[in-house]
C-alpha positions as CSV (number, residue, x, y, z in Angstrom):
1,M,0.0,0.0,0.0
2,T,1.3,3.5,-0.9
3,Y,0.7,6.2,1.7
4,K,0.5,9.9,0.9
5,I,3.2,11.8,2.7
6,L,1.7,14.8,4.3
7,K,3.4,18.2,3.8
8,E,5.5,19.3,6.6
9,R,4.9,22.4,8.8
10,N,7.4,25.1,8.3
11,I,8.6,25.9,11.8
12,G,11.6,28.0,10.8
13,S,15.3,27.9,11.8
14,V,15.0,29.8,15.0
15,K,12.2,27.5,16.3
16,K,14.3,24.5,15.4
17,I,17.1,25.9,17.5
18,I,14.6,26.5,20.4
19,I,13.7,22.8,20.2
20,L,17.3,21.9,20.9
21,L,17.5,24.6,23.6
22,T,14.9,22.7,25.6
23,L,17.4,19.9,26.3
24,P,20.1,21.8,28.3
25,T,17.3,23.8,29.9
26,L,15.7,20.6,31.1
27,F,18.9,19.3,32.5
28,L,19.6,22.5,34.3
29,L,16.2,22.7,35.9
30,V,16.1,19.0,36.8
31,G,19.6,19.2,38.2
32,L,18.8,22.2,40.4
33,G,15.5,20.7,41.5
34,Y,17.0,17.3,42.3
35,E,19.7,18.8,44.5
36,A,17.4,21.3,46.1
37,I,15.0,18.6,47.2
38,N,17.9,16.6,48.7
39,H,19.3,19.9,50.2
40,N,22.6,19.3,48.3
41,L,23.0,22.6,46.3
42,T,26.4,23.2,48.0
43,S,27.5,19.7,47.2
44,M,26.3,20.2,43.6
45,L,28.7,23.2,43.2
46,K,31.6,21.2,44.8
47,G,30.8,18.3,42.4
48,F,30.9,20.7,39.4
49,V,34.3,22.0,40.5
50,S,35.5,18.4,40.7
51,I,34.3,17.8,37.2
52,L,36.2,20.8,36.0
53,L,39.4,20.1,37.9
54,S,39.8,16.4,37.3
55,P,41.5,14.4,34.5
56,T,38.7,13.0,32.4
57,L,40.3,10.1,30.5
58,L,38.2,7.1,29.4
59,V,36.3,6.2,31.4
60,T,35.4,9.0,33.8
61,D,31.7,9.1,34.6
62,F,30.8,12.5,35.9
63,I,27.7,11.1,37.7
64,E,30.1,9.1,39.8
65,L,32.7,11.8,40.1
66,G,30.5,14.9,40.9
67,G,26.9,13.6,41.3
68,I,23.7,14.0,39.3
69,G,23.1,17.7,39.9
70,A,26.7,18.7,39.0
71,T,26.7,16.5,35.9
72,F,23.4,18.0,34.7
73,L,24.8,21.5,35.3
74,N,27.8,20.6,33.2
75,V,25.6,19.2,30.4
76,A,23.5,22.4,30.5
77,I,26.5,24.7,30.3
78,V,28.1,22.8,27.4
79,G,24.7,22.6,25.6
80,F,24.1,26.4,26.0
81,L,27.5,27.2,24.7
82,N,27.0,25.2,21.5
83,I,23.5,26.5,20.9
84,Y,25.0,30.0,21.2
85,F,27.4,29.2,18.4
86,M,24.5,27.8,16.3
87,Y,22.4,30.9,16.8
88,H,25.3,33.4,16.5
89,Y,26.5,32.0,13.2
90,R,22.9,31.4,11.9
91,L,23.6,27.7,11.3
92,K,21.0,25.7,9.5
93,L,19.7,22.9,11.7
94,N,20.5,20.0,9.4
95,G,21.3,16.4,10.1
96,V,25.1,16.7,10.8
97,L,24.5,19.7,13.1
98,M,22.0,17.7,15.1
99,A,24.4,14.7,15.2
100,S,27.2,16.9,16.5
101,F,25.0,18.7,19.1
102,F,23.6,15.4,20.6
103,T,27.0,13.9,20.6
104,V,28.6,16.8,22.4
105,L,25.7,16.9,24.8
106,G,26.0,13.1,25.5
107,F,29.7,13.3,26.2
108,S,29.1,16.1,28.7
109,F,28.1,13.2,31.0
110,F,31.6,11.9,30.8
111,G,34.8,13.4,29.4
112,K,33.8,16.9,28.3
113,N,33.4,20.2,30.3
114,I,33.5,23.9,29.6
115,Y,37.2,24.1,30.5
116,N,38.6,21.3,28.3
117,I,36.6,22.1,25.2
118,L,37.2,25.8,24.9
119,P,40.9,25.6,23.8
120,I,39.9,23.3,20.9
121,Y,37.2,25.9,19.8
122,L,39.8,28.6,20.0
123,G,42.2,26.6,17.9
124,G,39.5,26.1,15.3
125,Y,38.8,29.8,15.3
126,L,42.5,30.6,14.8
127,Y,42.6,28.1,11.9
128,T,39.8,30.0,10.1
129,L,41.6,33.3,10.6
130,Y,44.7,31.8,9.1
131,Q,42.9,30.3,6.2
132,K,40.6,33.3,5.8
133,L,37.5,31.1,6.3
134,S,34.3,31.7,8.3
135,F,34.1,29.9,11.6
136,K,30.6,28.7,10.7
137,D,32.1,26.6,8.0
138,I,34.0,24.4,10.4
139,I,32.0,24.6,13.7
140,V,30.5,21.1,13.2
141,I,33.9,19.5,12.9
142,I,35.2,21.5,15.9
143,M,32.2,20.3,18.0
144,F,33.1,16.7,17.1
145,S,36.8,17.3,17.7
146,T,36.2,17.9,21.4
147,A,36.6,14.1,21.5
148,L,40.2,15.0,22.5
149,A,39.1,17.2,25.4
150,P,40.4,14.7,28.1
151,L,43.9,15.4,26.9
152,I,43.6,19.0,28.0
153,S,42.3,18.0,31.5
154,E,44.9,15.2,31.8
155,I,47.8,17.6,31.1
156,S,46.3,20.3,33.4
157,F,45.3,18.2,36.5
158,S,47.2,14.9,36.6
159,G,50.2,16.4,38.3
160,I,52.6,15.5,35.5
161,L,53.8,19.2,35.3
162,S,53.9,22.2,37.6
163,P,50.4,23.8,37.9
164,L,51.1,27.0,35.8
165,F,53.2,25.3,33.2
166,A,50.6,22.5,33.0
167,I,47.7,24.9,32.3
168,I,49.7,26.7,29.6
169,T,50.8,23.5,28.0
170,A,47.2,22.1,28.1
171,I,45.6,25.1,26.5
172,S,48.3,25.2,23.8
173,T,47.7,21.6,23.1
174,G,44.0,22.2,22.8
175,I,44.6,25.1,20.4
176,F,46.9,22.9,18.3
177,I,44.2,20.2,18.1
178,G,41.6,22.6,17.0
179,F,44.0,24.1,14.4
180,V,45.0,20.8,12.7
181,I,41.9,18.6,13.0
182,V,39.9,20.2,10.2
183,P,42.4,19.4,7.4
184,L,43.3,16.1,8.9
185,S,39.7,14.9,9.1
186,S,39.1,15.5,5.4
187,H,42.1,13.3,4.6
188,M,41.1,10.5,7.0
189,L,37.7,10.3,5.3
190,V,39.4,8.8,2.3
191,F,40.7,5.9,4.4
192,H,37.3,4.5,5.3
193,D,35.5,6.0,2.3
194,G,32.5,7.3,4.4
195,Y,31.6,4.0,5.9
196,N,32.6,5.1,9.4
197,L,30.1,7.8,10.6
198,Y,32.4,8.9,13.4
199,N,35.1,10.2,11.0
200,V,36.4,12.8,13.5
201,G,36.6,10.1,16.1
202,F,38.9,8.2,13.8
203,T,41.0,11.3,13.2
204,A,41.0,12.1,16.9
205,G,42.3,8.6,17.5
206,I,45.3,9.2,15.2
207,I,46.1,12.6,16.8
208,G,45.6,11.2,20.3
209,T,47.9,8.3,19.6
210,V,50.6,10.7,18.4
211,L,50.3,13.1,21.3
212,T,50.1,10.3,23.9
213,S,53.2,8.8,22.4
214,V,55.0,12.2,22.8
215,L,54.0,12.2,26.5
216,R,55.1,8.6,27.0
217,S,58.4,9.3,25.3
218,F,59.1,11.8,28.2
219,G,58.2,9.1,30.7
220,I,54.7,10.4,31.4
221,S,52.2,7.7,31.8
222,V,48.8,8.1,30.1
223,E,46.4,5.2,30.9
224,T,42.7,4.5,30.9
225,V,40.7,4.7,34.1
226,S,37.5,3.2,35.4
227,I,35.3,5.7,37.4
228,I,31.8,4.4,36.7
229,N,28.5,4.8,38.4
230,K,27.0,1.4,39.0
231,Q,23.5,2.2,40.2
232,N,20.5,3.3,38.2
233,N,18.7,6.5,39.1
234,Y,15.1,6.7,37.9
235,V,15.2,10.5,37.6
236,I,17.8,10.1,34.8
237,I,15.8,7.3,33.1
238,L,12.5,9.3,33.3
239,L,14.2,12.4,31.9
240,V,15.6,10.5,29.0
241,L,12.1,9.1,28.3
242,I,10.6,12.6,28.4
243,I,13.2,13.8,25.9
244,L,12.6,10.9,23.5
245,L,8.9,11.3,23.8
246,G,9.3,15.0,23.1
247,L,11.3,14.2,19.9
248,L,8.6,11.9,18.8
249,L,5.8,14.4,19.3
250,V,7.8,17.2,17.6
251,G,8.3,14.9,14.6
252,L,4.5,14.1,14.5
253,Y,3.7,17.8,14.9
254,I,5.9,18.7,12.0
255,N,4.6,15.9,9.8
256,K,1.4,14.1,10.8
257,G,2.2,11.4,8.4
258,A,5.7,10.8,9.7
259,L,5.0,7.3,11.0
260,R,3.5,6.2,7.7
261,A,6.4,7.8,5.8
262,Y,9.0,6.2,8.2
263,P,9.8,3.2,5.9
264,R,11.3,5.7,3.4
265,I,14.2,6.4,5.7
266,L,15.1,2.7,5.6
267,R,16.0,2.8,1.9
268,Y,19.2,4.8,2.5
269,S,22.5,3.2,3.3
270,G,23.6,5.9,5.7
271,R,27.0,6.3,4.1
272,L,28.6,9.7,4.6
273,I,27.0,12.1,3.7
274,T,23.4,11.0,4.3
275,D,21.4,13.9,5.8
276,F,17.9,12.7,6.6
277,T,16.5,16.2,7.2
278,H,17.1,16.8,3.5
279,L,16.1,13.4,2.2
280,V,12.9,12.7,4.2
281,G,12.2,15.9,6.1
282,Y,12.4,17.0,9.7
283,G,9.2,15.1,10.8
284,V,10.4,11.7,9.8
285,T,13.9,12.5,11.0
286,F,12.8,13.4,14.5
287,V,10.7,10.2,14.6
288,N,13.7,8.2,13.6
289,M,15.8,9.8,16.3
290,A,13.1,9.0,18.9
291,I,12.8,5.4,17.8
292,L,16.5,4.8,17.9
293,G,16.6,6.3,21.4
294,F,13.8,4.2,22.7
295,I,15.4,1.0,21.3
296,S,18.8,1.9,22.8
297,L,17.3,2.7,26.2
298,A,15.2,-0.4,26.2
299,Y,18.2,-2.6,25.3
300,V,20.2,-1.2,28.2
301,L,17.4,-1.8,30.7
302,L,16.4,-5.2,29.4
303,I,19.9,-6.6,29.9
304,G,20.1,-5.2,33.4
305,G,22.5,-2.3,32.5
306,V,23.0,1.0,34.3
307,V,22.1,4.2,32.6
308,N,25.2,6.1,33.7
309,G,27.4,8.8,32.1
310,P,29.0,6.7,29.3
311,V,25.7,4.9,28.5
312,L,23.9,8.3,28.3
313,A,26.7,9.4,25.9
314,G,26.0,6.3,23.8
315,I,22.2,6.8,23.7
316,F,22.4,10.5,22.8
317,T,25.0,9.8,20.1
318,V,22.8,7.2,18.5
319,V,19.8,9.6,18.7
320,G,21.8,12.4,17.1
321,F,23.0,10.3,14.3
322,G,19.4,9.3,13.7
323,A,19.4,12.5,11.7
324,F,22.6,11.6,9.9
325,G,22.9,8.1,8.7
326,K,21.5,5.7,11.2
327,H,18.2,3.8,11.2
328,L,16.9,0.5,12.5
329,K,17.7,-1.4,9.4
330,N,21.4,-0.5,9.2
331,I,22.3,-0.6,12.9
332,L,20.8,-3.9,14.0
333,P,23.2,-6.2,12.0
334,V,26.2,-4.4,13.4
335,C,24.9,-4.5,17.0
336,I,24.0,-8.2,16.8
337,G,27.6,-8.9,15.6
338,V,29.0,-7.1,18.6
339,I,26.6,-8.8,21.0
340,V,27.3,-12.3,19.6
341,T,31.1,-11.7,19.8
342,A,30.9,-10.4,23.3
343,L,29.0,-13.6,24.3
344,F,31.5,-15.8,22.5
345,F,34.4,-14.3,24.5
346,G,32.5,-14.5,27.8
347,Y,32.0,-10.7,28.4
348,D,29.1,-9.6,30.6
349,L,26.5,-7.9,28.3
350,N,25.3,-5.7,31.1
351,S,28.8,-4.2,31.8
352,T,29.1,-0.6,30.9
353,S,32.1,-1.2,28.6
354,I,30.2,-3.7,26.5
355,I,27.0,-1.7,26.5
356,I,28.7,1.3,25.0
357,S,30.5,-0.9,22.5
358,V,27.2,-2.1,21.3
359,L,25.7,1.5,21.1
360,F,28.7,3.1,19.5
361,S,29.3,0.3,17.1
362,T,26.5,1.8,15.1
363,T,29.2,4.1,13.6
364,L,29.5,1.2,11.1
365,A,25.8,1.3,10.1
366,P,26.7,2.4,6.5
367,I,28.4,-1.0,5.9
368,A,25.2,-2.9,6.7
369,G,23.2,-0.3,4.7
370,T,25.4,-0.7,1.6
371,Y,26.5,-4.3,1.7
372,G,23.7,-6.0,3.6
373,P,23.2,-7.6,7.0
374,I,25.8,-10.3,6.7
375,V,28.7,-8.0,6.0
376,G,27.2,-5.6,8.6
377,F,27.3,-8.5,11.1
378,I,30.9,-9.3,10.2
379,S,31.8,-5.6,10.8
380,G,30.3,-5.8,14.2
381,I,32.4,-8.9,15.0
382,L,35.6,-7.1,13.9
383,H,34.6,-3.9,15.8
384,M,34.1,-5.8,19.1
385,I,37.5,-7.4,18.7
386,L,39.2,-4.1,18.0
387,V,37.4,-1.7,20.3
388,T,38.4,-3.6,23.4
389,N,42.1,-3.2,22.6
390,V,42.7,0.1,20.8
391,A,42.1,2.4,23.8
392,M,45.5,1.4,25.2
393,I,47.1,2.9,22.1
394,H,45.9,6.5,22.8
395,G,45.6,6.0,26.6
396,G,42.0,7.0,26.8
397,V,42.5,10.6,25.6
398,N,40.1,10.0,22.6
399,L,36.5,9.8,23.9
400,Y,35.4,8.5,20.5
401,N,37.3,5.3,20.9
402,N,34.6,3.4,18.9
403,G,35.1,5.9,16.0
404,F,38.8,5.1,16.0
405,S,38.0,1.4,15.9
406,G,35.3,1.9,13.4
407,G,37.6,3.7,11.0
408,I,40.1,0.8,11.1
409,V,37.4,-1.8,10.6
410,A,35.8,0.1,7.6
411,G,39.2,0.9,6.1
412,V,40.3,-2.8,6.1
413,L,36.9,-4.6,5.6
414,I,35.5,-2.6,2.7
415,P,38.5,-3.1,0.2
416,V,38.4,-6.8,1.0
417,V,34.7,-7.1,0.4
418,D,35.0,-5.1,-2.8
419,A,37.9,-7.3,-3.9
420,F,35.8,-10.4,-3.6
421,R,32.9,-8.8,-5.3
422,K,35.0,-7.8,-8.3
423,E,36.5,-11.3,-8.5
424,K,33.0,-12.8,-8.5
């Protein structure tokens, strides 16, 4: 049966930005309310300071480090900053911008804060001055490049250098990252040919490996950590459900026929660049984002996982890329491949490390979308094998560790698959 796709409501660019503005506003209000009810506002501020002044290497869960209120405050501040840039530069709210915003927002639960991302933004701005470009042209890449934010915090607060020299070195490193990551990311795209959605994550892995190697050559140890909240809080789960429901309702408001039109989105492979806001409209895109979010959250809860900082980052990243390449048809084969491999090697599916591996493995969705579920399943197997080992290479300074792994998998697997296809 063929359904007529209803015309979308035109809600304008400013109103679309306001839709995103509700997210950090919600986190701010809920965070303040939660701590006020528990008479912990002072502890909330102390927790926020702890988030700002701590090394944030993989895996540093801000909920465990500073508490729920402090974490929500951090998420709100980072969210407001990025929305300011969107509004100031009059950026069009397309698929890649939503993907970058939700990713940055998600990683504000672990790894990113206002201190360690600003030097990278400054470096990107200086790059545009040097190249005589507009900052609006690279803001999305710079938002993603905050994957390396932990390196700034690590240099600043790990005690490897004297305090003043550490701050100067850290800020200079952040500026360097922001300056070089734009040209590097365009070259790295060639390696995986657009089959790894977290292209900047792959680039950040390369840069992080180089910079970590420099530190290690001076005898400075940079290693992953494990600071993880291990208990569910139903305030967090309820808030995530409200956000996902809001996305669904907004999608249906924009396009009443969004659910009937949803199968259209499943036709696309998701390979870079696949902007669903352009291909199927905002209504269907918001519905897709909500569906992916509900599926991700349901998976975590059904296996007995904890919705902590890293898991929230995974859920929000999947939701964001629901506007830019991911849908149910192309993520499921990859996720199943990761899950089966984890079970084969005896990992606990409800551990945070395996949960986020499953969620972030969806970076390889374009492989399943292009080559079918079997190759997608194989990519999931390879991803699981790699992602559990590559973090030690960069020492946890790259928050998008799955993007690094995904780039390697896509760069190796796709030429092999193509070679067999050509021979056949």
